[in-house]
C-alpha positions in Angstrom: -4.4 -8.0 72.8 -1.9 -10.1 71.7 -1.1 -10.5 67.8 1.3 -12.8 65.8 4.2 -11.7 64.0 3.0 -10.4 60.5 5.2 -10.9 57.6 4.6 -9.8 54.1 6.3 -11.1 51.1 6.8 -9.1 48.0 8.2 -11.0 45.1 9.1 -8.9 42.4 8.4 -10.1 38.7 10.6 -8.2 35.9 12.4 -8.4 32.8 13.5 -5.5 30.9 12.5 -4.3 27.5 13.7 -7.0 24.9 11.6 -5.9 22.3 13.0 -3.5 19.8 11.6 -1.4 17.2 11.6 -3.3 14.4 9.2 -5.6 16.9 11.9 -8.5 17.1 12.9 -9.7 21.0 16.6 -9.9 21.1 16.2 -12.4 24.3 14.2 -15.2 25.9 14.0 -14.5 29.3 10.8 -12.8 29.3 9.4 -16.4 27.2 11.4 -18.8 29.4 10.7 -17.0 32.6 7.1 -16.8 31.8 7.1 -20.7 31.8 8.7 -21.7 34.5 8.5 -18.8 37.4 5.3 -16.5 37.1 2.9 -18.9 37.1 4.1 -21.3 39.6 5.1 -19.1 42.5 1.4 -18.0 43.3 -0.6 -21.7 42.3 1.7 -23.0 44.7 0.3 -20.2 47.7 -2.9 -20.8 46.2 -3.3 -24.0 48.5 -3.0 -22.2 51.5 -5.9 -19.8 51.6 -5.3 -18.7 54.8 -1.4 -17.3 53.6 -1.3 -13.7 52.3 1.2 -12.4 50.2 2.1 -9.5 47.6 3.4 -10.1 44.3 4.9 -7.0 41.9 3.6 -6.9 38.3 6.2 -4.7 36.5 4.1 -3.1 33.4 7.0 -3.4 30.4 6.9 -7.6 31.6 3.0 -7.7 32.0 3.2 -6.3 27.7 6.3 -8.5 27.0 4.1 -11.7 28.1 0.9 -10.3 26.3 3.0 -10.0 23.2 4.4 -13.5 23.5 0.2 -14.4 24.0 -0.2 -13.2 21.3 1.8 -14.9 19.1 4.0 -11.5 17.7 6.9 -11.9 20.1 9.6 -13.5 18.4 13.4 -14.0 20.0 16.0 -15.4 17.9 15.9 -18.2 20.3 12.5 -19.1 19.3 13.2 -18.7 15.8 16.0 -21.0 15.8 13.8 -23.5 17.9 10.9 -23.4 15.3 12.8 -23.7 12.4 13.6 -27.1 10.6 17.4 -28.5 11.9 18.6 -29.0 7.9 18.1 -25.3 7.0 20.3 -23.7 10.0 23.1 -22.4 8.4 26.4 -22.9 10.2 26.3 -19.5 12.4 23.3 -20.7 14.0 24.6 -23.9 14.7 26.8 -22.4 16.6 24.9 -19.8 17.8 22.8 -22.6 19.1 25.6 -24.9 21.1 26.8 -21.5 22.4 23.8 -20.2 24.0 21.0 -23.6 24.5 22.9 -24.5 27.6 22.0 -21.2 29.4 21.1 -21.8 32.5 21.8 -23.6 35.5 23.0 -26.9 34.7 22.6 -28.3 37.9 19.0 -28.1 38.0 17.8 -27.6 34.5 20.2 -29.4 32.3 21.3 -32.8 35.0 18.2 -34.1 35.7 17.4 -34.5 32.1 19.3 -37.6 30.5 18.9 -36.4 26.9 20.3 -32.8 27.7 22.8 -34.0 30.0 24.8 -35.4 27.4 24.6 -33.4 25.3 25.6 -30.7 27.4 28.7 -32.9 28.8 29.7 -33.3 25.3 30.1 -29.5 24.8 31.6 -29.0 27.8 34.2 -32.5 27.3 35.0 -31.9 23.7 34.4 -28.1 23.4 31.9 -26.4 20.9 34.1 -27.1 17.9 33.7 -30.7 17.9 29.9 -30.7 18.9 30.0 -28.5 15.5 32.2 -31.0 13.4 30.2 -34.4 15.0 26.5 -33.1 15.8 23.9 -34.4 13.4 20.8 -32.9 12.9 19.2 -34.7 15.2 21.2 -33.9 18.2 20.2 -29.9 17.1 16.6 -30.6 17.6 16.8 -32.2 20.8 19.0 -29.3 21.7 16.3 -27.2 20.5 13.5 -29.3 22.3 15.4 -29.3 25.7 16.2 -25.7 25.9 12.5 -25.0 26.0 11.5 -28.3 27.7 13.8 -27.9 30.6 12.3 -25.0 31.9 8.7 -25.9 32.4 8.0 -25.9 35.8 7.8 -28.8 37.7 4.4 -28.1 38.7 3.5 -28.7 34.6 5.3 -32.0 34.7 1.6 -33.5 35.4 0.6 -32.1 32.6 0.0 -34.9 30.2 2.0 -32.9 26.8 4.8 -32.4 29.2 5.0 -35.6 30.6 5.3 -37.2 27.4 8.0 -35.1 26.3 10.4 -35.6 29.3 9.4 -39.4 28.9 10.5 -39.3 25.4 13.9 -37.9 25.8 15.0 -37.5 22.5 14.1 -37.6 18.7 12.5 -35.1 19.3 11.1 -33.7 15.5 10.1 -30.0 14.5 6.3 -31.0 15.3 7.4 -31.6 18.7 9.4 -28.2 18.8 6.1 -26.4 18.0 3.6 -28.0 20.1 5.8 -27.4 22.7 6.2 -23.2 21.7 2.3 -23.8 21.8 2.4 -25.1 25.7 4.4 -22.3 26.9 2.2 -19.4 25.2 -0.7 -21.6 26.7 1.1 -21.0 30.0 2.3 -17.7 29.6 -1.8 -16.9 28.9 -2.4 -18.0 32.5 -0.4 -15.5 34.4 -2.2 -12.7 34.6 -6.0 -13.8 35.4 -4.3 -16.1 37.9 -3.5 -13.3 39.6 -6.3 -11.2 39.0 -8.5 -14.2 40.6 -6.0 -14.4 43.6 -6.7 -10.4 44.3 -9.7 -10.8 44.0 -10.1 -13.1 46.6 -7.8 -11.2 48.9 -5.3 -13.3 48.8 -2.9 -11.8 46.8 -2.5 -8.1 46.4 -0.4 -6.9 42.9 1.6 -4.0 42.9 3.4 -2.1 40.4 6.9 -0.1 39.3 7.3 2.6 37.1 6.8 1.9 33.8 9.5 0.3 32.2 11.8 0.1 35.6 13.8 3.1 35.4 15.2 4.5 38.5 13.2 7.4 39.7 16.0 9.3 42.1 18.2 9.3 38.9 15.6 10.5 36.6 15.1 13.4 38.8 18.6 14.4 39.0 21.7 12.4 38.8 23.7 14.6 40.8 22.1 12.8 43.8 24.4 9.9 43.4 26.5 11.8 45.7 23.5 11.3 48.9 25.1 8.3 49.3 28.9 8.4 47.8 29.8 12.3 48.2 33.1 11.7 46.0 31.4 9.6 43.3 32.3 10.8 39.7 29.4 12.2 37.9 28.8 11.8 34.1 29.9 14.4 32.5 26.2 15.5 31.6 23.3 16.4 34.5 20.5 14.3 33.7 17.5 16.1 35.4 14.2 15.4 34.1 11.9 14.9 36.9 8.9 15.2 34.3 9.7 11.9 33.1 8.9 10.5 36.9 5.1 11.0 36.3 5.0 9.9 32.9 6.5 6.4 34.2 4.3 6.7 36.9 0.6 7.6 35.0 1.7 4.1 31.8 2.1 2.2 34.9 -1.4 2.9 37.0 -3.1 2.5 33.8 -1.9 -0.8 32.4 -2.7 -2.3 35.9 -6.5 -0.5 35.8 -6.7 -1.4 32.7 -5.5 -5.4 33.8 -6.8 -5.5 37.1 -9.7 -3.7 36.9 -9.1 -2.0 39.8 -6.4 0.7 40.7 -3.2 -0.1 42.4 -2.4 0.6 46.0 1.5 -0.1 46.2 4.4 0.8 44.5 8.2 -0.9 44.2 10.3 1.2 43.2 12.7 0.2 41.1 15.6 -1.5 42.9 13.9 -0.1 45.8 15.8 2.9 44.9 14.3 6.4 46.3 14.4 9.9 47.3 12.2 12.9 49.0 12.3 14.3 44.7 10.0 11.1 43.8 7.7 11.3 47.2 5.0 13.9 45.6 4.9 12.4 42.5 3.8 9.0 44.0 1.5 10.3 46.3 -0.1 12.6 43.6 -0.9 9.4 41.3 -3.0 7.9 43.8 -0.3 5.4 45.2 -0.6 4.7 49.1 2.4 2.9 49.9 5.8 1.9 48.9 9.0 -0.4 50.0 12.8 0.0 50.4 15.3 -1.9 52.1 16.7 -1.7 55.2 19.8 0.2 54.8 17.4 3.1 53.4 15.6 3.1 56.7 19.1 3.3 58.7 20.2 6.5 56.6 16.6 7.8 57.0 16.7 7.7 61.1 20.4 7.6 62.0 21.1 4.1 62.8 22.8 1.5 61.5 20.9 -2.6 61.9 23.4 -4.0 63.8 23.1 -7.9 63.9 24.3 -10.4 66.7 26.0 -13.4 65.0 23.4 -15.0 64.1 22.4 -12.5 62.0 19.4 -11.1 64.0 18.7 -7.2 64.2 19.1 -5.3 67.2 17.0 -2.9 68.0 13.6 -5.3 65.6 11.2 -2.4 66.8 13.2 0.1 64.3 13.1 -2.3 61.3 9.9 -4.1 62.0 6.7 -1.6 61.5 6.0 0.7 58.3 6.7 4.6 58.6 4.5 7.3 57.5 6.1 10.2 55.1 4.0 13.1 54.7 3.7 14.8 51.0 2.0 18.0 49.9 -0.5 15.5 48.0 -1.0 13.0 51.1 0.5 10.6 53.5 2.1 7.8 52.2 3.4 4.9 54.1 6.4 2.9 53.2 7.6 -0.2 54.4 11.3 -1.9 54.7 12.5 -5.0 53.9 14.7 -7.2 56.1 17.6 -7.9 53.9 19.1 -10.8 55.3 15.8 -12.4 55.3 15.6 -11.9 51.9 18.8 -12.6 50.8 18.5 -15.8 52.7 15.8 -17.0 50.3 17.4 -15.3 47.3 21.1 -16.8 47.3 21.7 -19.2 50.5 18.7 -21.5 50.8 19.0 -22.9 47.4 22.2 -25.1 48.9 20.1 -26.4 51.7 17.5 -28.6 52.0 13.8 -27.7 52.3 13.9 -28.4 55.6 16.9 -27.2 57.2 15.9 -24.0 55.3 12.5 -24.1 56.1 13.7 -24.2 60.0 16.0 -21.6 59.5 13.8 -19.3 58.3 11.2 -19.8 61.1 14.3 -20.1 63.4 15.2 -16.4 62.3 11.5 -15.4 62.6 10.9 -17.1 65.9 14.3 -15.1 67.4 12.6 -11.5 66.1 9.0 -12.4 67.4 10.8 -13.1 70.9 12.7 -10.0 70.6 9.8 -7.5 70.0 8.1 -10.0 72.8 10.6 -8.5 75.9 10.5 -11.8 77.3 6.7 -11.7 77.4 4.3 -14.7 75.9 2.7 -12.5 73.7 2.8 -10.0 71.1 1.0 -7.0 72.5 1.6 -4.5 69.1 1.6 -5.2 65.4 4.6 -5.8 64.4 5.4 -6.3 60.3 8.6 -8.2 59.7 8.6 -7.5 55.2 10.6 -10.1 53.3 11.1 -8.9 49.6 13.0 -10.2 46.4 13.0 -10.9 42.9 10.3 -13.5 42.4 11.7 -15.1 39.3 15.6 -15.7 39.4 16.8 -17.9 42.6 14.4 -20.5 42.3 16.7 -21.8 38.8 19.2 -23.1 41.7 16.6 -24.0 43.9 15.8 -28.4 43.6 12.7 -28.2 41.6 12.4 -24.9 40.9 11.8 -24.7 44.8 8.5 -25.9 44.9 9.7 -28.4 47.9 10.5 -25.7 50.0 7.9 -23.6 49.0 5.5 -26.2 50.4 7.5 -27.1 53.2 7.7 -23.4 54.1 4.2 -23.0 53.7 2.5 -26.0 55.8 4.9 -24.9 58.8 3.5 -21.5 58.6 -0.3 -22.9 58.0 0.6 -24.9 60.9 2.4 -22.6 63.5 0.0 -19.7 65.2 3.0 -17.5 66.2 2.7 -16.4 62.2 0.8 -14.7 60.2 0.9 -13.7 56.4 -0.5 -10.5 55.2 -0.8 -8.1 52.1 1.1 -5.1 52.9 -2.3 -3.1 52.2 -4.3 -5.2 54.7 -1.4 -4.7 57.0 -1.3 -1.1 56.6 -5.1 -0.5 56.8 -5.6 -2.4 60.1 -2.4 -1.0 61.6 -1.9 2.5 60.3 1.9 3.7 60.8 2.6 5.3 64.1 6.3 6.3 63.2 6.6 9.0 61.0 9.9 9.7 58.7 10.1 13.5 58.0 9.9 12.9 54.1 13.3 15.8 53.4 15.1 13.2 55.8 14.3 10.5 53.4 18.1 8.5 52.5 18.7 8.7 48.8 19.3 5.5 48.0 18.4 1.7 46.6 18.2 -1.8 47.7 22.3 -2.6 46.9 24.2 -0.8 49.9 21.6 2.1 50.3 23.2 3.8 47.6 22.9 4.4 43.6 26.4 3.0 42.4 25.0 0.2 40.6 23.8 2.6 38.0 25.6 5.3 38.5 29.5 6.2 39.0 31.2 3.9 37.0 33.7 5.1 34.0 31.1 3.2 31.1 27.8 3.8 33.6 28.5 7.5 33.0 29.3 7.3 29.6 25.5 5.1 29.2 23.9 8.5 31.2 25.7 10.9 28.7 24.6 9.3 25.4 21.0 9.1 27.3 21.1 13.1 28.3 21.7 14.1 24.4 19.0 11.8 23.6 16.9 13.4 25.9 17.5 16.8 25.3 16.9 16.3 21.9 13.1 15.0 22.6 13.0 18.3 24.3 14.0 20.2 20.9 11.2 18.9 19.6 8.1 19.9 21.8 5.8 19.0 18.8 7.1 15.5 19.4 4.1 15.2 22.4 3.6 11.1 23.5 0.2 11.5 21.7 1.8 12.7 18.3 4.8 10.4 18.7 4.4 7.9 20.8 7.6 5.9 19.4 10.0 8.8 20.2 8.5 8.9 24.2 8.6 4.5 23.8 12.3 4.8 23.4 13.2 7.1 25.7 11.3 5.0 28.5 13.0 1.8 27.4 16.4 3.4 27.3 15.8 4.6 30.5 15.2 1.4 32.1 17.2 0.8 34.5 19.2 -2.8 33.6 21.2 -1.5 30.9 23.1 0.6 33.4 23.4 -2.4 35.8 24.9 -4.2 33.6 27.4 -1.7 32.4 30.9 -1.6 33.5 32.0 -2.8 37.1 30.4 -5.1 39.3 27.9 -7.2 37.2 28.2 -9.5 34.7 26.4 -11.9 32.2 26.9 -14.2 29.0 24.8 -11.6 27.2 26.6 -8.4 28.3 27.0 -7.7 24.7 23.4 -8.1 23.6 22.4 -5.8 26.7 24.6 -2.8 25.4 22.8 -3.4 21.6 19.8 -3.1 23.2 20.4 -0.3 25.5 21.5 1.5 21.8 18.7 0.3 19.5 16.5 2.5 21.8 18.5 5.2 21.5 19.1 5.0 17.7 14.9 4.6 17.5 14.5 7.4 19.4 16.4 9.4 16.9 14.9 8.2 14.1 11.5 8.7 15.0 12.6 12.2 15.6 13.9 12.3 12.0 17.0 13.1 13.5 20.7 12.1 12.6 21.9 9.0 14.6 25.0 10.4 16.0 27.7 8.5 15.3 28.7 6.7 18.5 25.8 5.1 19.1 27.0 2.6 16.5 29.6 1.8 18.6 29.8 -0.3 22.0 29.7 1.2 25.6 32.1 -0.6 26.6 34.7 -3.5 25.3 33.2 -7.1 25.8 36.2 -8.6 26.3 36.2 -11.5 28.7 37.9 -10.2 32.2 41.1 -11.7 33.4 40.7 -10.8 36.8 37.3 -9.7 38.7 36.0 -8.8 41.9 32.4 -10.8 43.1 29.4 -10.1 41.6 27.1 -11.7 43.7 26.7 -14.5 46.5 28.1 -18.2 45.1 27.0 -21.6 46.5 29.8 -24.4 44.8 29.5 -27.3 45.3 32.5 -28.2 46.8 34.2 -31.3 45.3 37.2 -30.5 43.7 36.0 -30.2 40.2 36.0 -26.6 39.8 32.2 -26.2 38.4 32.7 -22.9 36.5 29.1 -22.4 36.4 29.2 -22.5 40.1 32.3 -19.6 40.3 30.9 -17.6 38.0 30.3 -14.4 40.0 32.8 -15.5 42.4 35.7 -12.9 42.4 38.7 -14.0 40.3 42.7 -13.4 40.5 45.0 -14.6 37.8 48.0 -15.8 39.5 50.1 -17.6 36.6 49.5 -18.2 32.7 48.0 -14.7 32.1 50.1 -11.5 32.9 53.2 -12.5 30.6 56.1 -14.7 30.5 57.6 -13.9 33.9 54.9 -15.9 35.4 54.2 -18.7 33.4 56.2 -21.0 35.2 53.6 -20.3 38.3 52.0 -24.0 39.1 49.3 -22.3 40.8 47.0 -20.7 37.7 44.0 -18.7 39.7 42.7 -18.1 42.8 38.3 -17.5 43.0 36.8 -16.1 46.1 33.5 -15.7 47.2 30.6 -15.9 50.1 27.0 -16.9 50.8 25.3 -16.4 53.9 26.7 -19.6 55.3 30.3 -19.8 54.3 33.4 -18.2 52.8 34.3 -20.2 49.8 37.8 -20.1 48.2 39.2 -22.4 45.0 42.6 -22.5 43.9 43.6 -23.6 40.6 46.6 -25.5 39.7 48.6 -26.6 36.7 46.9 -30.0 35.5 48.6 -32.8 37.1 49.8 -31.2 40.1 50.4 -33.3 43.2 50.2 -32.5 46.9 53.5 -32.7 48.7 55.9 -33.3 45.3 55.1 -30.1 43.2 53.4 -27.9 45.5 54.0 -27.7 49.9 51.4 -30.1 51.3 50.3 -27.3 54.1 48.2 -24.6 52.8 47.5 -22.0 55.5 44.3 -19.4 54.8 45.0 -16.6 57.4 43.0 -13.5 57.5 42.5 -10.2 59.7 39.9 -7.8 59.8 39.6 -4.1 58.6 39.1 -1.8 61.1 38.0 -4.0 64.1 40.1 -4.0 67.8 40.6 -7.8 68.5 43.8 -9.8 69.3 46.1 -10.8 65.9 49.0 -12.9 66.0 52.2 -13.6 63.8 51.9 -17.5 61.7 53.7 -19.5 63.8 56.2 -20.6 61.0 59.9 -21.7 60.9 61.5 -19.5 58.0 59.1 -17.1 58.0 60.3 -13.5 56.3 59.8 -10.0 58.2 58.9 -8.1 55.5 55.4 -7.3 54.2 53.2 -8.9 53.9 54.6 -11.9 56.1 55.1 -9.9 59.1 51.0 -9.0 59.3 49.1 -10.3 62.1 46.1 -12.1 61.8 43.2 -13.0 63.3 41.7 -16.6 62.0 44.2 -19.8 60.4 42.4 -22.6 58.6 45.0 -25.3 57.6 44.8 -28.0 55.3 46.3 -30.8 54.5 46.6 -30.9 50.8 46.9 -35.0 50.8 44.1 -36.0 53.6 42.1 -32.7 53.0 41.6 -32.4 56.8 41.4 -28.8 57.8 41.7 -27.4 61.6 40.8 -23.8 62.5 43.0 -21.0 64.9 42.2 -18.3 66.5 44.7 -15.5 67.7 45.1 -14.8 71.2 46.7 -12.9 73.3 50.9 -12.7 73.4 50.9 -13.8 69.6 49.8 -16.7 70.3 47.0 -19.0 68.8 44.0 -21.3 70.4 41.9 -24.0 68.6 39.0 -23.9 67.9 35.9 -26.5 66.3 36.2 -26.5 62.7 33.5 -27.8 60.3 35.8 -26.4 57.0 35.2 -28.7 53.8 38.4 -28.9 51.5 38.2 -31.2 48.1 40.7 -31.5 45.4 39.9 -33.4 42.2 40.6 -30.9 39.2 41.1 -27.8 41.8 40.7 -27.2 45.4 38.0 -26.0 47.1 37.1 -24.7 50.5 33.9 -24.0 52.0 34.6 -22.4 55.4 30.9 -21.5 57.4 30.7 -18.1 59.4 29.4 -19.9 62.3 33.3 -21.3 62.8 33.8 -18.0 62.7 31.6 -16.6 65.8 32.4 -12.9 64.7 29.5 -10.4 63.6 28.3 -10.8 60.0 29.2 -7.5 58.4 33.1 -7.4 59.4 35.3 -6.8 55.7 38.2 -9.3 56.1 41.9 -9.2 54.5 42.6 -13.3 53.0 46.2 -14.1 52.1 47.5 -17.8 51.5 50.3 -19.3 52.8 52.2 -22.4 51.5 54.4 -24.6 54.1 56.1 -27.9 54.5 56.2 -29.6 57.9 55.7 -26.3 59.3 58.2 -24.4 57.5 57.1 -21.3 55.4 57.6 -22.4 51.6 55.1 -19.4 49.7 52.6 -17.2 49.9 49.7 -15.7 47.5 48.5 -13.6 45.7 52.1 -11.8 45.0 50.4 -8.3 44.9 49.5 -8.7 49.1 46.2 -9.4 50.5 42.8 -10.3 48.9 40.0 -7.9 50.4 36.3 -9.3 50.9 33.4 -7.8 52.5 31.2 -11.0 54.4 27.8 -11.1 53.8 
């Protein structure tokens, strides 16, 4: 019997618990994503009834959506949007100027002339200028546009929304009130639409432990050392496995109440799993769960190598479900293709809908051909799982991803090689034949196959110690059962959520780090207050300092527009190194101010900021050499072929790749090291631009290497082939390819 290649898309919809004990919401993202991301995704799918998918709705997200529908949820952004502008205090005006441009300006702000006008005024003149010069109408328009821009383009044909978009400016309080009513109207359709499409069989809706906790860490924080044996752990061990069935039970009950059936699938928070959590998952009644290919690889002692195009060797190991046995019954487990998921999440937004679709279909076609092993048909049912956040990536796509998804769905509809299925319908027809012994399941998450995003950093560990102390205080009150004191338990569940630990310490940063810190501590304060216990004084202090960092490592993929203008939003997830102007007087004279570096699946990106007015060939040499070698890889490396090159570190290093950039013409050349210290030219499609800064994109395809190699990079200035200087002063910049 021949089969198509089965594909399971799983979209994960989640926001942390922004609601505090006073009933107020601290941030607006449930409301804004509710009008932009949760409904349109499945409405687009509904137009292609032969395509089936899975959507995960986190229980704490569902409850917050319901608060907005009921009109009982008010966040500070909403309260300002519903205020008469003549009543705004100076502090509220400052808050509006600072926060009401939050969002990707390329896709959410620039397409709307009035919103862009206000944004440009703020960017070019500064927030203080806006505070001094803006009139009441400017504030009213900004309050309106911050909400209008988050209406998904799928709803732009709504007569009211179309009218507001055409109006452009001159918004009144009445307009802003009606915009809020339209938001609630859209949010009210989300759950009924999911339930309707699940009942028709086109959609499977899954759930997550109630407030999105990292289940393996609830069982035992010491398991952080499974993937990282030398991890620094919190001072106090958190080990409250009994909280796992509570989160699972609450999720089960909320799901059953809203959807009229019991769930089958579980999305473990951050796809974090361990052997210890499996019995609880099975005992609750779940039939399957999902995780990442890194978890599978470590569980079966197989590293998933990829070819230069990013396609997996040994695909039969990844593209099938596995069985895991527990004392309470068997579970099925699917593992996502990490690269394909990340291409949608981070890379395709920078491509045209046609190119992105063709790229994904090309990868899936290559997977199908490799599984067919030279035969025209697939004689076994294989499943490719693509699983990712269903809300965050679309902000970076043109028209919120609508053209891309329509193009992709139409292509799938027309191509008989592929069949889109829900996970449950595949497993029911094709039960797992491969098995992973439960004790061999690797402990980790979809981030690097470890738990370092949530534990191990000194700040994260400090937060765990605060949580452990609060949890022990609750345990000291056996009378405070979930039934007798629900407020205490609700506060605990909220504080156990993964999101606070995501933002603490190194690794991730946002414009709202201080607020996430505050939210975590507010939940813990609420727990103590519910027990009539004194609140520890350290809960009234930030867990970490939230001063702006002058140096940082990359915190995510970037996809900047290469135009030489250095858009800060394009580079906010990049690594950054201060060179001059931020390290003391001895560096003040440096013409080079800072270096940014980052990557996505298509390119390596560099940005160099110089002092204003710097001219290549006058103030700095006209030739820039970007050179790098691959750590722990055996290959030819060569000395730089520059005259007057110092024979001391790091200039006596040998490098494998070299990009030469003419800083006056922006022409680029690529060379690769060969034997005997020689360099050979290679085809080069790198792009460079200089306006207010230097920006460079170097395609990985030009380099013809495995996409998992780590590299060490430097920048060397030269004049007519003569060495002049290098950056950074501390040596090489280490980078890990995507």
